[in-house]
N, C-alpha and C positions, 0 to 999 in steps of 0.2 A: 341708373343702370340701363334704362331703356335704350339709350343711344350710345352707350359707352364704347362698345367694340367698333362701331362705324366711325365715331369721332376720334378714337385712338389711331386708327389707320389713316384717317384724314389728317390728323396732327403730324404723323410721320411723313406724309406726302409721298412723292414719287420715290424718294430715297428709301423710305420705310418699306414701300412695296418691293423695291429692288432687293433689299436685304431679306425680307420675308421669303421671297421667291427663291433666292439662293439657298437659304436655310431649309426651306421646304424640300429641296431636292438632295440635301446633304444629310440632315438629321430629321427624325420625326419630331412632333406628330401633327403640325398644323397643315391642313391640306390646301392645295392651290384653289380648290373649288370655293373655299371660304374667302381666301385672300382676294382673288380676282372677281368673285361674285360681289363682294363688298365694294371693290373698285368700281364695278358697274353701277352700284347704287350711288356712289359719289359722282360718277359721270352724270347720272340723271339729276342730281342735285346741283350740278354746275360747279362742283368743287374739284373735279378733275376733267381732263380731256381724254377722249377715247384713244386717239392715236399715240400720244405720249405714254399713256398707261399701258397700251398693248405692247409698244416697243420696249419700255423699261421692264415690264413684267416678263416678257419673253427673253430678253437678254439675261435677266437675273436667273430665270429657270435654266437657260442654256449654260450659264456659268456654273450653276450648281451641279448639273449633269456632267460637265467637263471635269469636275473634281474626281468623280468616279472613273471616268474614261482615263484621266491622267494616272490614277492609281493603278489601273489594270495595265496600261501601256508602259508605265515606268517600272513597276515592281514585278510584274509577271506572277505566275501561279504560286511559286514557292514563297516569296516574300508576302504576297497577298494572303496566302493561307496562314502564315504565321501571325499576321495582323488580325485576321478574323478569329483565330484561335485565342488570341490574347484579349481582344476587345469586342468579340462577337455579341456578347450579352447586351452591350450598350447600343450596338448597331441593330440588334434583334435579328441577326442572320447568322448562319453558319455556312461552311464552304459548300455544303450540298445545294444551298440556294444559288450560289454562284455557278456551280456545275449545271444546274437545271437551266439557268438563264443562258449559259454558254451553249448547251445543246440546242435550245430554242433558237439562238442566234445563228448557229451553224446550219440548222435545218431550213430556216426561212430566209436567210440572207440578210444583207445590210439594210434592206428596206424596212426591217422590223423597227429600226431606230426611229423612223418616221411614224409608222402606224401605231406603235405602242405609246406614243405621247397622248393618245386618246383613251388609254386604258389605265384604270387604277392599279392594275397588277403588272409587275415587271417594268413599270414605266421608268423608274430610276435605276434599278439594279441591272437592266440590260446594258447600261453604259459601261459596266465592268467588262463583260465579254467583248464588247466593241474595242475597248482598250487592250484587252488580252490578245485579241486577234490582230492588233495593230491596224485597225481600220484607218484609212487616210483621215487625218484630222479635219481637213477642209470639208470632207463629205459628212463626217460625224456632226460637225457644227452646223452645216447646212441642213441636214435632215432633222436634227434636233430643234433648231430654231424654227424651221418651217412647220413641223408638227406641233410644236409648242405654241406658235403664234396662232394657228388655226384654233387650237383648243382654248387658248386664252381669250380669243375673240368671241367664241361662243359663250364662255363664262361671263365676260364683261357684258355682252348683249343680254344674256339671261338676267344678270343683276339689274341692268338698266330697265328692262321690261317689267321686272318684279318690283321695282322701286315704289310704284304707287300702292301696291299691296302691303309692302313693308311699312310705308308711311301710315297706312290705314290701321294695320295691326302691329304697330311698332313694338309694343311690349312683348307680344308673342314672338315676333321675329327675332328680337334681340336675345331673348332667353333661349330660343332655338339654336342660335349661333353659339351661345355660351355652352348649351348642352352638347352640341356637336363637338366643340373643342374639348369639353370635359370627357366625353366618350373616347376621343382619340387619345387623350392623356392616360385614361384608365387602361385603354388597350395597350398602349406603349408600356406602362408599368407592369401589366400582366405578362407581356412578352418578356420583359426584363427578368421578372421574378420566376417565370416558368422555363426560361431558356436553358436548354441542355444541348451541348455540342454533339453533333453526329460525326462519326469517323469519316475522314476523307477516303474516297474510293482509291483502292490500290495501296492504302497504308497498311 
């Protein structure tokens, strides 16, 4: 068990990293901090290379965010509202979350797409109001990729620098990762079980 998580990601290779980063931005609950941090450990071990990992992880994250941009751009408020009312429990969001993100987007402008890639809050959901506002696709992709690449580079480098400590305290580190994933899963389940839809404004 000591090395299970790291070796599982190593076994998946770059394709596994890509898939995890897409899913991380579409559905909860595995955070990019774990995925790219472990990628940094694999870089330190010589099992992955920094630049391919950064590129593939950032492209995967951008694609995952594009899914939400596309939903907002294609469906609009009305159809998106119906989707969230029907499946909001499993997405752990209601339309009020979308409206909050939309207000934040309108207030601070399109640059929030870049800056929120460094934040654990609104990082993914802000892609919805960008789509709803029909932000130019090339600009959305550019801002998303740039912000994501910087964030992922920091995570990879952090994992690489921590690799000696992880090697030294391997058992503790592995159980810490498992514990973090377990906490995220429990948080997701709690959100699903306690989810109550709030009425849309103006309804």
